[in-house]
DOKENU-844440 format. One record per residue: residue number from 0; residue in three letters; x, y, z of N, C-alpha, C, CB in turn. Coordinates in nm, 3 decimals. Glycine has a CB too. Layout:
REM DOKENU-844440
<node resi="NUM" resn="ALA" n_xx="X" n_yy="Y" n_zz="Z" ca_xx="X" ca_yy="Y" ca_zz="Z" c_xx="X" c_yy="Y" c_zz="Z" cb_xx="X" cb_yy="Y" cb_zz="Z"/>
...
REM end
This chain:
REM DOKENU-844440
<node resi="0" resn="MET" n_xx="6.508" n_yy="1.748" n_zz="-6.820" ca_xx="6.471" ca_yy="1.720" ca_zz="-6.913" c_xx="6.393" c_yy="1.786" c_zz="-7.015" cb_xx="6.439" cb_yy="1.649" cb_zz="-6.884"/>
<node resi="1" resn="LYS" n_xx="6.455" n_yy="1.836" n_zz="-7.105" ca_xx="6.411" ca_yy="1.922" ca_zz="-7.210" c_xx="6.412" c_yy="1.897" c_zz="-7.383" cb_xx="6.488" cb_yy="2.030" cb_zz="-7.181"/>
<node resi="2" resn="ILE" n_xx="6.268" n_yy="1.902" n_zz="-7.406" ca_xx="6.274" ca_yy="1.865" ca_zz="-7.577" c_xx="6.240" c_yy="2.038" c_zz="-7.617" cb_xx="6.115" cb_yy="1.717" cb_zz="-7.652"/>
<node resi="3" resn="ASN" n_xx="6.326" n_yy="2.064" n_zz="-7.750" ca_xx="6.325" ca_yy="2.195" ca_zz="-7.804" c_xx="6.293" c_yy="2.177" c_zz="-8.007" cb_xx="6.502" cb_yy="2.270" cb_zz="-7.750"/>
<node resi="4" resn="ASP" n_xx="6.198" n_yy="2.137" n_zz="-8.019" ca_xx="6.174" ca_yy="2.078" ca_zz="-8.157" c_xx="6.133" c_yy="2.206" c_zz="-8.253" cb_xx="6.048" cb_yy="1.955" cb_zz="-8.152"/>
<node resi="5" resn="SER" n_xx="6.264" n_yy="2.301" n_zz="-8.238" ca_xx="6.232" ca_yy="2.413" ca_zz="-8.380" c_xx="6.303" c_yy="2.454" c_zz="-8.478" cb_xx="6.207" cb_yy="2.531" cb_zz="-8.353"/>
<node resi="6" resn="LYS" n_xx="6.340" n_yy="2.338" n_zz="-8.539" ca_xx="6.435" ca_yy="2.319" ca_zz="-8.670" c_xx="6.395" c_yy="2.295" c_zz="-8.756" cb_xx="6.520" cb_yy="2.243" cb_zz="-8.680"/>
<node resi="7" resn="SER" n_xx="6.217" n_yy="2.250" n_zz="-8.752" ca_xx="6.183" ca_yy="2.179" ca_zz="-8.904" c_xx="6.091" c_yy="2.218" c_zz="-8.955" cb_xx="6.158" cb_yy="2.048" cb_zz="-8.917"/>
<node resi="8" resn="LEU" n_xx="6.057" n_yy="2.202" n_zz="-9.079" ca_xx="5.981" ca_yy="2.352" ca_zz="-9.187" c_xx="5.852" c_yy="2.266" c_zz="-9.112" cb_xx="5.996" cb_yy="2.368" cb_zz="-9.440"/>
<node resi="9" resn="SER" n_xx="5.845" n_yy="2.154" n_zz="-9.093" ca_xx="5.693" ca_yy="2.110" ca_zz="-9.079" c_xx="5.624" c_yy="2.137" c_zz="-8.905" cb_xx="5.691" cb_yy="1.922" cb_zz="-9.124"/>
<node resi="10" resn="PHE" n_xx="5.717" n_yy="2.166" n_zz="-8.857" ca_xx="5.689" ca_yy="2.180" ca_zz="-8.678" c_xx="5.615" c_yy="2.343" c_zz="-8.692" cb_xx="5.886" cb_yy="2.180" cb_zz="-8.549"/>
<node resi="11" resn="ARG" n_xx="5.548" n_yy="2.367" n_zz="-8.644" ca_xx="5.413" ca_yy="2.504" ca_zz="-8.594" c_xx="5.517" c_yy="2.558" c_zz="-8.495" cb_xx="5.215" cb_yy="2.445" cb_zz="-8.494"/>
<node resi="12" resn="ALA" n_xx="5.364" n_yy="2.574" n_zz="-8.387" ca_xx="5.453" ca_yy="2.633" ca_zz="-8.234" c_xx="5.594" c_yy="2.575" c_zz="-8.204" cb_xx="5.365" cb_yy="2.588" cb_zz="-8.086"/>
<node resi="13" resn="ILE" n_xx="5.673" n_yy="2.654" n_zz="-8.198" ca_xx="5.806" ca_yy="2.611" ca_zz="-8.086" c_xx="5.761" c_yy="2.554" c_zz="-7.982" cb_xx="5.893" cb_yy="2.727" cb_zz="-8.022"/>
<node resi="14" resn="THR" n_xx="5.776" n_yy="2.458" n_zz="-7.911" ca_xx="5.749" ca_yy="2.418" ca_zz="-7.846" c_xx="5.836" c_yy="2.326" c_zz="-7.715" cb_xx="5.682" cb_yy="2.390" cb_zz="-7.914"/>
<node resi="15" resn="ASN" n_xx="5.844" n_yy="2.433" n_zz="-7.589" ca_xx="5.926" ca_yy="2.357" ca_zz="-7.489" c_xx="5.890" c_yy="2.304" c_zz="-7.344" cb_xx="6.027" cb_yy="2.433" cb_zz="-7.470"/>
<node resi="16" resn="ILE" n_xx="5.906" n_yy="2.171" n_zz="-7.342" ca_xx="5.880" ca_yy="2.138" ca_zz="-7.221" c_xx="5.990" c_yy="2.111" c_zz="-7.134" cb_xx="5.803" cb_yy="2.044" cb_zz="-7.225"/>
<node resi="17" resn="SER" n_xx="5.973" n_yy="2.162" n_zz="-7.009" ca_xx="6.090" ca_yy="2.187" ca_zz="-6.885" c_xx="6.058" c_yy="2.084" c_zz="-6.784" cb_xx="6.084" cb_yy="2.349" cb_zz="-6.804"/>
<node resi="18" resn="SER" n_xx="6.126" n_yy="1.954" n_zz="-6.764" ca_xx="6.068" ca_yy="1.912" ca_zz="-6.638" c_xx="6.164" c_yy="1.819" c_zz="-6.566" cb_xx="5.933" cb_yy="1.843" cb_zz="-6.662"/>
<node resi="19" resn="GLU" n_xx="6.157" n_yy="1.860" n_zz="-6.422" ca_xx="6.265" ca_yy="1.806" ca_zz="-6.364" c_xx="6.235" c_yy="1.671" c_zz="-6.333" cb_xx="6.308" cb_yy="1.878" cb_zz="-6.254"/>
<node resi="20" resn="GLU" n_xx="6.383" n_yy="1.575" n_zz="-6.312" ca_xx="6.329" ca_yy="1.437" ca_zz="-6.327" c_xx="6.262" c_yy="1.377" c_zz="-6.257" cb_xx="6.397" cb_yy="1.363" cb_zz="-6.338"/>
<node resi="21" resn="GLY" n_xx="6.167" n_yy="1.273" n_zz="-6.332" ca_xx="6.102" ca_yy="1.193" ca_zz="-6.264" c_xx="5.881" c_yy="1.242" c_zz="-6.238" cb_xx="6.215" cb_yy="1.200" cb_zz="-6.119"/>
<node resi="22" resn="LEU" n_xx="5.893" n_yy="1.393" n_zz="-6.301" ca_xx="5.756" ca_yy="1.467" ca_zz="-6.293" c_xx="5.722" c_yy="1.455" c_zz="-6.424" cb_xx="5.752" cb_yy="1.621" cb_zz="-6.241"/>
<node resi="23" resn="LEU" n_xx="5.782" n_yy="1.411" n_zz="-6.569" ca_xx="5.705" ca_yy="1.387" ca_zz="-6.627" c_xx="5.790" c_yy="1.270" c_zz="-6.734" cb_xx="5.639" cb_yy="1.514" cb_zz="-6.667"/>
<node resi="24" resn="SER" n_xx="5.781" n_yy="1.202" n_zz="-6.818" ca_xx="5.826" ca_yy="1.071" ca_zz="-6.852" c_xx="5.904" c_yy="1.076" c_zz="-6.971" cb_xx="5.717" cb_yy="0.979" cb_zz="-6.866"/>
<node resi="25" resn="LYS" n_xx="6.000" n_yy="1.108" n_zz="-7.004" ca_xx="6.007" ca_yy="1.142" ca_zz="-7.167" c_xx="5.924" c_yy="1.135" c_zz="-7.333" cb_xx="6.095" cb_yy="1.079" cb_zz="-7.185"/>
<node resi="26" resn="LYS" n_xx="5.867" n_yy="0.983" n_zz="-7.263" ca_xx="5.721" ca_yy="1.016" ca_zz="-7.338" c_xx="5.617" c_yy="1.070" c_zz="-7.362" cb_xx="5.676" cb_yy="0.980" cb_zz="-7.343"/>
<node resi="27" resn="GLU" n_xx="5.551" n_yy="1.117" n_zz="-7.232" ca_xx="5.457" ca_yy="1.260" ca_zz="-7.190" c_xx="5.527" c_yy="1.373" c_zz="-7.257" cb_xx="5.450" cb_yy="1.298" cb_zz="-7.010"/>
<node resi="28" resn="ILE" n_xx="5.654" n_yy="1.384" n_zz="-7.228" ca_xx="5.687" ca_yy="1.513" ca_zz="-7.303" c_xx="5.678" c_yy="1.517" c_zz="-7.459" cb_xx="5.825" cb_yy="1.548" cb_zz="-7.270"/>
<node resi="29" resn="ASN" n_xx="5.749" n_yy="1.403" n_zz="-7.536" ca_xx="5.697" ca_yy="1.401" ca_zz="-7.662" c_xx="5.568" c_yy="1.432" c_zz="-7.705" cb_xx="5.715" cb_yy="1.301" cb_zz="-7.699"/>
<node resi="30" resn="LYS" n_xx="5.469" n_yy="1.368" n_zz="-7.614" ca_xx="5.285" ca_yy="1.371" ca_zz="-7.680" c_xx="5.275" c_yy="1.559" c_zz="-7.654" cb_xx="5.114" cb_yy="1.239" cb_zz="-7.529"/>
<node resi="31" resn="LEU" n_xx="5.322" n_yy="1.587" n_zz="-7.588" ca_xx="5.305" ca_yy="1.673" ca_zz="-7.521" c_xx="5.360" c_yy="1.787" c_zz="-7.633" cb_xx="5.366" cb_yy="1.651" cb_zz="-7.382"/>
<node resi="32" resn="THR" n_xx="5.466" n_yy="1.758" n_zz="-7.661" ca_xx="5.525" ca_yy="1.865" ca_zz="-7.777" c_xx="5.463" c_yy="1.808" c_zz="-7.903" cb_xx="5.710" cb_yy="1.871" cb_zz="-7.793"/>
<node resi="33" resn="LYS" n_xx="5.416" n_yy="1.732" n_zz="-7.954" ca_xx="5.338" ca_yy="1.650" ca_zz="-8.081" c_xx="5.184" c_yy="1.785" c_zz="-8.090" cb_xx="5.273" cb_yy="1.419" cb_zz="-8.013"/>
<node resi="34" resn="ILE" n_xx="5.138" n_yy="1.779" n_zz="-7.968" ca_xx="5.024" ca_yy="1.892" ca_zz="-7.929" c_xx="5.048" c_yy="1.992" c_zz="-7.981" cb_xx="5.003" cb_yy="1.931" cb_zz="-7.797"/>
<node resi="35" resn="GLY" n_xx="5.147" n_yy="2.050" n_zz="-7.906" ca_xx="5.207" ca_yy="2.212" ca_zz="-7.945" c_xx="5.200" c_yy="2.243" c_zz="-8.124" cb_xx="5.407" cb_yy="2.223" cb_zz="-7.888"/>
<node resi="36" resn="LYS" n_xx="5.299" n_yy="2.117" n_zz="-8.156" ca_xx="5.312" ca_yy="2.167" ca_zz="-8.346" c_xx="5.197" c_yy="2.168" c_zz="-8.347" cb_xx="5.381" cb_yy="2.068" cb_zz="-8.486"/>
<node resi="37" resn="LYS" n_xx="5.047" n_yy="2.131" n_zz="-8.337" ca_xx="4.921" ca_yy="2.187" ca_zz="-8.428" c_xx="4.901" c_yy="2.274" c_zz="-8.416" cb_xx="4.810" cb_yy="2.153" cb_zz="-8.428"/>
<node resi="38" resn="ILE" n_xx="5.009" n_yy="2.333" n_zz="-8.350" ca_xx="4.912" ca_yy="2.474" ca_zz="-8.294" c_xx="4.979" c_yy="2.614" c_zz="-8.336" cb_xx="4.899" cb_yy="2.481" cb_zz="-8.105"/>
<node resi="39" resn="GLY" n_xx="4.884" n_yy="2.704" n_zz="-8.443" ca_xx="4.983" ca_yy="2.809" ca_zz="-8.474" c_xx="5.091" c_yy="2.773" c_zz="-8.568" cb_xx="5.044" cb_yy="2.853" cb_zz="-8.354"/>
<node resi="40" resn="THR" n_xx="5.162" n_yy="2.892" n_zz="-8.620" ca_xx="5.298" ca_yy="2.820" ca_zz="-8.681" c_xx="5.446" c_yy="2.836" c_zz="-8.653" cb_xx="5.300" cb_yy="2.847" cb_zz="-8.806"/>
<node resi="41" resn="ASN" n_xx="5.521" n_yy="2.808" n_zz="-8.706" ca_xx="5.703" ca_yy="2.784" ca_zz="-8.645" c_xx="5.709" c_yy="2.942" c_zz="-8.571" cb_xx="5.870" cb_yy="2.761" cb_zz="-8.818"/>
<node resi="42" resn="SER" n_xx="5.646" n_yy="3.072" n_zz="-8.600" ca_xx="5.696" ca_yy="3.182" ca_zz="-8.506" c_xx="5.600" c_yy="3.209" c_zz="-8.415" cb_xx="5.732" cb_yy="3.310" cb_zz="-8.572"/>
<node resi="43" resn="ASP" n_xx="5.557" n_yy="3.100" n_zz="-8.323" ca_xx="5.438" ca_yy="3.088" ca_zz="-8.260" c_xx="5.564" c_yy="3.031" c_zz="-8.101" cb_xx="5.292" cb_yy="2.956" cb_zz="-8.358"/>
<node resi="44" resn="LYS" n_xx="5.534" n_yy="3.050" n_zz="-7.994" ca_xx="5.587" ca_yy="2.976" ca_zz="-7.914" c_xx="5.529" c_yy="2.962" c_zz="-7.789" cb_xx="5.694" cb_yy="3.008" cb_zz="-7.906"/>
<node resi="45" resn="ILE" n_xx="5.533" n_yy="2.795" n_zz="-7.742" ca_xx="5.481" ca_yy="2.732" ca_zz="-7.644" c_xx="5.578" c_yy="2.718" c_zz="-7.536" cb_xx="5.431" cb_yy="2.617" cb_zz="-7.686"/>
<node resi="46" resn="ASP" n_xx="5.598" n_yy="2.757" n_zz="-7.437" ca_xx="5.727" ca_yy="2.727" ca_zz="-7.321" c_xx="5.626" c_yy="2.669" c_zz="-7.141" cb_xx="5.847" cb_yy="2.945" cb_zz="-7.291"/>
<node resi="47" resn="PHE" n_xx="5.681" n_yy="2.505" n_zz="-7.106" ca_xx="5.582" ca_yy="2.474" ca_zz="-7.020" c_xx="5.702" c_yy="2.438" c_zz="-6.934" cb_xx="5.458" cb_yy="2.366" cb_zz="-7.061"/>
<node resi="48" resn="SER" n_xx="5.689" n_yy="2.485" n_zz="-6.776" ca_xx="5.809" ca_yy="2.444" ca_zz="-6.666" c_xx="5.746" c_yy="2.394" c_zz="-6.577" cb_xx="5.902" cb_yy="2.551" cb_zz="-6.602"/>
<node resi="49" resn="VAL" n_xx="5.789" n_yy="2.254" n_zz="-6.564" ca_xx="5.751" ca_yy="2.189" ca_zz="-6.404" c_xx="5.845" c_yy="2.146" c_zz="-6.326" cb_xx="5.668" cb_yy="2.069" cb_zz="-6.401"/>
<node resi="50" resn="LYS" n_xx="5.847" n_yy="2.201" n_zz="-6.234" ca_xx="5.935" ca_yy="2.213" ca_zz="-6.119" c_xx="5.870" c_yy="2.154" c_zz="-5.956" cb_xx="5.969" cb_yy="2.377" cb_zz="-6.116"/>
<node resi="51" resn="LYS" n_xx="6.004" n_yy="2.093" n_zz="-5.881" ca_xx="5.899" ca_yy="2.038" ca_zz="-5.721" c_xx="5.923" c_yy="2.199" c_zz="-5.637" cb_xx="6.004" cb_yy="1.847" cb_zz="-5.585"/>
<node resi="52" resn="CYS" n_xx="5.846" n_yy="2.198" n_zz="-5.591" ca_xx="5.842" ca_yy="2.304" ca_zz="-5.515" c_xx="5.918" c_yy="2.263" c_zz="-5.350" cb_xx="5.679" cb_yy="2.349" cb_zz="-5.516"/>
<node resi="53" resn="ASP" n_xx="5.880" n_yy="2.191" n_zz="-5.318" ca_xx="5.927" ca_yy="2.095" ca_zz="-5.216" c_xx="5.898" c_yy="1.992" c_zz="-5.173" cb_xx="5.930" cb_yy="2.125" cb_zz="-5.137"/>
<node resi="54" resn="LYS" n_xx="5.885" n_yy="1.880" n_zz="-5.083" ca_xx="5.867" ca_yy="1.723" ca_zz="-5.098" c_xx="5.783" c_yy="1.682" c_zz="-5.138" cb_xx="5.870" cb_yy="1.654" cb_zz="-5.013"/>
<node resi="55" resn="ASN" n_xx="5.668" n_yy="1.779" n_zz="-5.132" ca_xx="5.524" ca_yy="1.717" ca_zz="-5.155" c_xx="5.462" c_yy="1.808" c_zz="-5.263" cb_xx="5.424" cb_yy="1.715" cb_zz="-5.012"/>
<node resi="56" resn="GLY" n_xx="5.538" n_yy="1.934" n_zz="-5.292" ca_xx="5.456" ca_yy="2.002" ca_zz="-5.429" c_xx="5.489" c_yy="2.015" c_zz="-5.575" cb_xx="5.439" cb_yy="2.130" cb_zz="-5.408"/>
<node resi="57" resn="VAL" n_xx="5.431" n_yy="2.064" n_zz="-5.680" ca_xx="5.487" ca_yy="2.085" ca_zz="-5.785" c_xx="5.460" c_yy="2.180" c_zz="-5.850" cb_xx="5.482" cb_yy="2.007" cb_zz="-5.843"/>
<node resi="58" resn="SER" n_xx="5.504" n_yy="2.274" n_zz="-5.911" ca_xx="5.392" ca_yy="2.390" ca_zz="-5.995" c_xx="5.460" c_yy="2.379" c_zz="-6.146" cb_xx="5.399" cb_yy="2.594" cb_zz="-5.922"/>
<node resi="59" resn="VAL" n_xx="5.387" n_yy="2.410" n_zz="-6.199" ca_xx="5.365" ca_yy="2.432" ca_zz="-6.339" c_xx="5.339" c_yy="2.562" c_zz="-6.423" cb_xx="5.273" cb_yy="2.365" cb_zz="-6.359"/>
<node resi="60" resn="PHE" n_xx="5.453" n_yy="2.614" n_zz="-6.485" ca_xx="5.430" ca_yy="2.789" ca_zz="-6.525" c_xx="5.416" c_yy="2.747" c_zz="-6.674" cb_xx="5.586" cb_yy="2.928" cb_zz="-6.487"/>
<node resi="61" resn="TYR" n_xx="5.330" n_yy="2.849" n_zz="-6.746" ca_xx="5.303" ca_yy="2.791" ca_zz="-6.910" c_xx="5.311" c_yy="2.966" c_zz="-6.950" cb_xx="5.102" cb_yy="2.678" cb_zz="-6.956"/>
<node resi="62" resn="LYS" n_xx="5.390" n_yy="2.965" n_zz="-7.079" ca_xx="5.375" ca_yy="3.088" ca_zz="-7.145" c_xx="5.337" c_yy="3.087" c_zz="-7.306" cb_xx="5.503" cb_yy="3.158" cb_zz="-7.123"/>
<node resi="63" resn="ALA" n_xx="5.279" n_yy="3.146" n_zz="-7.367" ca_xx="5.265" ca_yy="3.106" ca_zz="-7.465" c_xx="5.262" c_yy="3.243" c_zz="-7.570" cb_xx="5.155" cb_yy="3.015" cb_zz="-7.453"/>
<node resi="64" resn="ASN" n_xx="5.340" n_yy="3.305" n_zz="-7.679" ca_xx="5.281" ca_yy="3.367" ca_zz="-7.756" c_xx="5.323" c_yy="3.371" c_zz="-7.888" cb_xx="5.271" cb_yy="3.463" cb_zz="-7.712"/>
<node resi="65" resn="LEU" n_xx="5.190" n_yy="3.406" n_zz="-7.923" ca_xx="5.144" ca_yy="3.354" ca_zz="-8.043" c_xx="5.169" c_yy="3.478" c_zz="-8.152" cb_xx="4.984" cb_yy="3.305" cb_zz="-8.026"/>
<node resi="66" resn="ASN" n_xx="5.228" n_yy="3.473" n_zz="-8.206" ca_xx="5.306" ca_yy="3.584" ca_zz="-8.293" c_xx="5.269" c_yy="3.560" c_zz="-8.423" cb_xx="5.467" cb_yy="3.582" cb_zz="-8.285"/>
<node resi="67" resn="SER" n_xx="5.219" n_yy="3.409" n_zz="-8.501" ca_xx="5.132" ca_yy="3.483" ca_zz="-8.601" c_xx="5.017" c_yy="3.542" c_zz="-8.635" cb_xx="5.125" cb_yy="3.444" cb_zz="-8.660"/>
<node resi="68" resn="LEU" n_xx="4.941" n_yy="3.557" n_zz="-8.513" ca_xx="4.826" ca_yy="3.652" ca_zz="-8.558" c_xx="4.860" c_yy="3.816" c_zz="-8.572" cb_xx="4.705" cb_yy="3.635" cb_zz="-8.447"/>
<node resi="69" resn="TYR" n_xx="4.726" n_yy="3.865" n_zz="-8.632" ca_xx="4.743" ca_yy="3.993" ca_zz="-8.655" c_xx="4.783" c_yy="4.040" c_zz="-8.525" cb_xx="4.627" cb_yy="4.057" cb_zz="-8.713"/>
<node resi="70" resn="ASN" n_xx="4.713" n_yy="4.035" n_zz="-8.425" ca_xx="4.783" ca_yy="4.085" ca_zz="-8.266" c_xx="4.872" c_yy="3.988" c_zz="-8.265" cb_xx="4.685" cb_yy="4.084" cb_zz="-8.110"/>
<node resi="71" resn="THR" n_xx="4.979" n_yy="4.014" n_zz="-8.201" ca_xx="5.004" ca_yy="3.944" ca_zz="-8.092" c_xx="4.944" c_yy="3.897" c_zz="-7.946" cb_xx="5.082" cb_yy="3.990" cb_zz="-8.078"/>
<node resi="72" resn="THR" n_xx="4.931" n_yy="3.776" n_zz="-7.949" ca_xx="4.856" ca_yy="3.704" ca_zz="-7.831" c_xx="4.979" c_yy="3.667" c_zz="-7.724" cb_xx="4.766" cb_yy="3.549" cb_zz="-7.891"/>
<node resi="73" resn="GLU" n_xx="4.984" n_yy="3.702" n_zz="-7.605" ca_xx="5.030" ca_yy="3.659" ca_zz="-7.513" c_xx="4.949" c_yy="3.615" c_zz="-7.366" cb_xx="5.113" cb_yy="3.742" cb_zz="-7.507"/>
<node resi="74" resn="ALA" n_xx="4.952" n_yy="3.475" n_zz="-7.368" ca_xx="4.894" ca_yy="3.394" ca_zz="-7.240" c_xx="4.992" c_yy="3.309" c_zz="-7.171" cb_xx="4.777" cb_yy="3.298" cb_zz="-7.279"/>
<node resi="75" resn="SER" n_xx="4.969" n_yy="3.337" n_zz="-7.020" ca_xx="5.068" ca_yy="3.262" ca_zz="-6.918" c_xx="4.999" c_yy="3.218" c_zz="-6.805" cb_xx="5.184" cb_yy="3.349" cb_zz="-6.866"/>
<node resi="76" resn="SER" n_xx="5.033" n_yy="3.162" n_zz="-6.700" ca_xx="4.954" ca_yy="3.081" ca_zz="-6.594" c_xx="5.099" c_yy="2.990" c_zz="-6.520" cb_xx="4.810" cb_yy="2.960" cb_zz="-6.683"/>
<node resi="77" resn="TYR" n_xx="5.048" n_yy="3.021" n_zz="-6.424" ca_xx="5.145" ca_yy="2.930" ca_zz="-6.327" c_xx="5.002" c_yy="2.888" c_zz="-6.220" cb_xx="5.309" cb_yy="3.042" cb_zz="-6.231"/>
<node resi="78" resn="TYR" n_xx="5.033" n_yy="2.717" n_zz="-6.171" ca_xx="4.959" ca_yy="2.612" ca_zz="-6.115" c_xx="5.074" c_yy="2.610" c_zz="-5.962" cb_xx="4.946" cb_yy="2.448" cb_zz="-6.236"/>
<node resi="79" resn="PHE" n_xx="5.022" n_yy="2.531" n_zz="-5.897" ca_xx="5.110" ca_yy="2.470" ca_zz="-5.796" c_xx="4.996" c_yy="2.391" c_zz="-5.708" cb_xx="5.207" cb_yy="2.590" cb_zz="-5.705"/>
<node resi="80" resn="ASP" n_xx="5.008" n_yy="2.279" n_zz="-5.695" ca_xx="4.924" ca_yy="2.165" ca_zz="-5.592" c_xx="5.017" c_yy="2.070" c_zz="-5.564" cb_xx="4.788" cb_yy="2.083" cb_zz="-5.657"/>
<node resi="81" resn="LYS" n_xx="5.010" n_yy="1.952" n_zz="-5.498" ca_xx="5.089" ca_yy="1.860" ca_zz="-5.413" c_xx="5.049" c_yy="1.735" c_zz="-5.515" cb_xx="5.039" cb_yy="1.847" cb_zz="-5.229"/>
<node resi="82" resn="ILE" n_xx="5.160" n_yy="1.726" n_zz="-5.517" ca_xx="5.144" ca_yy="1.557" ca_zz="-5.647" c_xx="5.123" c_yy="1.482" c_zz="-5.629" cb_xx="5.220" cb_yy="1.485" cb_zz="-5.717"/>
<node resi="83" resn="GLU" n_xx="5.063" n_yy="1.444" n_zz="-5.534" ca_xx="4.981" ca_yy="1.333" ca_zz="-5.487" c_xx="4.837" c_yy="1.405" c_zz="-5.568" cb_xx="4.979" cb_yy="1.310" cb_zz="-5.289"/>
<node resi="84" resn="ASN" n_xx="4.787" n_yy="1.502" n_zz="-5.570" ca_xx="4.676" ca_yy="1.574" ca_zz="-5.599" c_xx="4.681" c_yy="1.610" c_zz="-5.741" cb_xx="4.664" cb_yy="1.688" cb_zz="-5.513"/>
<node resi="85" resn="PHE" n_xx="4.780" n_yy="1.630" n_zz="-5.811" ca_xx="4.770" ca_yy="1.633" ca_zz="-5.956" c_xx="4.843" c_yy="1.592" c_zz="-6.087" cb_xx="4.761" cb_yy="1.726" cb_zz="-5.968"/>
<node resi="86" resn="ASN" n_xx="4.765" n_yy="1.583" n_zz="-6.185" ca_xx="4.798" ca_yy="1.499" ca_zz="-6.243" c_xx="4.870" c_yy="1.595" c_zz="-6.373" cb_xx="4.682" cb_yy="1.398" cb_zz="-6.260"/>
<node resi="87" resn="ILE" n_xx="4.985" n_yy="1.581" n_zz="-6.375" ca_xx="5.079" ca_yy="1.722" ca_zz="-6.461" c_xx="5.046" c_yy="1.689" c_zz="-6.633" cb_xx="5.309" cb_yy="1.710" cb_zz="-6.425"/>
<node resi="88" resn="PHE" n_xx="5.044" n_yy="1.515" n_zz="-6.663" ca_xx="5.020" ca_yy="1.526" ca_zz="-6.794" c_xx="4.906" c_yy="1.587" c_zz="-6.828" cb_xx="5.023" cb_yy="1.417" cb_zz="-6.848"/>
<node resi="89" resn="GLU" n_xx="4.778" n_yy="1.573" n_zz="-6.765" ca_xx="4.690" ca_yy="1.576" ca_zz="-6.770" c_xx="4.672" c_yy="1.729" c_zz="-6.794" cb_xx="4.645" cb_yy="1.508" cb_zz="-6.682"/>
<node resi="90" resn="TYR" n_xx="4.774" n_yy="1.815" n_zz="-6.683" ca_xx="4.651" ca_yy="1.923" ca_zz="-6.663" c_xx="4.727" c_yy="2.022" c_zz="-6.797" cb_xx="4.637" cb_yy="2.018" cb_zz="-6.459"/>
<node resi="91" resn="ILE" n_xx="4.869" n_yy="2.006" n_zz="-6.826" ca_xx="4.983" ca_yy="2.052" ca_zz="-6.977" c_xx="4.884" c_yy="2.023" c_zz="-7.078" cb_xx="5.155" cb_yy="1.940" cb_zz="-7.015"/>
<node resi="92" resn="SER" n_xx="4.812" n_yy="1.873" n_zz="-7.079" ca_xx="4.730" ca_yy="1.873" ca_zz="-7.229" c_xx="4.589" c_yy="1.945" c_zz="-7.199" cb_xx="4.697" cb_yy="1.697" cb_zz="-7.296"/>
<node resi="93" resn="LYS" n_xx="4.561" n_yy="1.960" n_zz="-7.146" ca_xx="4.433" ca_yy="2.078" ca_zz="-7.103" c_xx="4.437" c_yy="2.187" c_zz="-7.132" cb_xx="4.405" cb_yy="2.107" cb_zz="-6.978"/>
<node resi="94" resn="LYS" n_xx="4.560" n_yy="2.271" n_zz="-7.089" ca_xx="4.673" ca_yy="2.390" ca_zz="-7.108" c_xx="4.663" c_yy="2.383" c_zz="-7.272" cb_xx="4.856" cb_yy="2.354" cb_zz="-7.032"/>
<node resi="95" resn="MET" n_xx="4.694" n_yy="2.291" n_zz="-7.342" ca_xx="4.792" ca_yy="2.298" ca_zz="-7.448" c_xx="4.606" c_yy="2.300" c_zz="-7.564" cb_xx="4.951" cb_yy="2.119" cb_zz="-7.453"/>
<node resi="96" resn="GLU" n_xx="4.520" n_yy="2.263" n_zz="-7.522" ca_xx="4.371" ca_yy="2.256" ca_zz="-7.582" c_xx="4.309" c_yy="2.357" c_zz="-7.552" cb_xx="4.284" cb_yy="2.151" cb_zz="-7.542"/>
<node resi="97" resn="TYR" n_xx="4.359" n_yy="2.463" n_zz="-7.457" ca_xx="4.313" ca_yy="2.581" ca_zz="-7.409" c_xx="4.374" c_yy="2.665" c_zz="-7.515" cb_xx="4.351" cb_yy="2.614" cb_zz="-7.260"/>
<node resi="98" resn="ILE" n_xx="4.536" n_yy="2.673" n_zz="-7.557" ca_xx="4.593" ca_yy="2.722" ca_zz="-7.627" c_xx="4.554" c_yy="2.741" c_zz="-7.762" cb_xx="4.677" cb_yy="2.679" cb_zz="-7.610"/>
<node resi="99" resn="LYS" n_xx="4.508" n_yy="2.650" n_zz="-7.796" ca_xx="4.464" ca_yy="2.598" ca_zz="-7.974" c_xx="4.326" c_yy="2.621" c_zz="-7.967" cb_xx="4.492" cb_yy="2.409" cb_zz="-8.031"/>
<node resi="100" resn="LYS" n_xx="4.239" n_yy="2.646" n_zz="-7.867" ca_xx="4.104" ca_yy="2.737" ca_zz="-7.864" c_xx="4.169" c_yy="2.839" c_zz="-7.916" cb_xx="4.021" cb_yy="2.773" cb_zz="-7.719"/>
<node resi="101" resn="VAL" n_xx="4.239" n_yy="2.900" n_zz="-7.828" ca_xx="4.183" ca_yy="3.050" ca_zz="-7.814" c_xx="4.308" c_yy="3.109" c_zz="-7.960" cb_xx="4.217" cb_yy="3.140" cb_zz="-7.598"/>
<node resi="102" resn="TYR" n_xx="4.400" n_yy="2.982" n_zz="-8.016" ca_xx="4.435" ca_yy="3.042" ca_zz="-8.170" c_xx="4.340" c_yy="3.030" c_zz="-8.269" cb_xx="4.552" cb_yy="2.978" cb_zz="-8.233"/>
<node resi="103" resn="LYS" n_xx="4.316" n_yy="2.953" n_zz="-8.249" ca_xx="4.166" ca_yy="2.948" ca_zz="-8.372" c_xx="4.061" c_yy="3.032" c_zz="-8.370" cb_xx="4.078" cb_yy="2.822" cb_zz="-8.369"/>
<node resi="104" resn="LYS" n_xx="4.071" n_yy="3.090" n_zz="-8.224" ca_xx="3.925" ca_yy="3.188" ca_zz="-8.200" c_xx="3.962" c_yy="3.342" c_zz="-8.275" cb_xx="3.885" cb_yy="3.219" cb_zz="-7.993"/>
<node resi="105" resn="ILE" n_xx="4.109" n_yy="3.352" n_zz="-8.237" ca_xx="4.158" ca_yy="3.498" ca_zz="-8.256" c_xx="4.257" c_yy="3.505" c_zz="-8.419" cb_xx="4.269" cb_yy="3.542" cb_zz="-8.097"/>
<node resi="106" resn="LYS" n_xx="4.197" n_yy="3.395" n_zz="-8.439" ca_xx="4.335" ca_yy="3.405" ca_zz="-8.579" c_xx="4.220" c_yy="3.443" c_zz="-8.669" cb_xx="4.449" cb_yy="3.224" cb_zz="-8.646"/>
REM end
């Protein structure tokens, strides 16, 4: 499942969240995408990828390119855990808030 919101003038950071089926609901993806729209401008890009690694594991990779800043800033991270120990939605929400704080701090 992939949602790409990049064609509207009202959007800010282009936010892509891809998830293997069953790891994030469409509703969760929509909520996370809305958080990304409140960060930066439409020249910024935030990508999250959620995948199953084996029967019990899940990985989340993210990359944020904040191009609208005076100096382009890039951040990325990779996290792996067992599915039963990990709330993917909360993890991505916290990462989005972190990206938002970084953007505001270096803006």
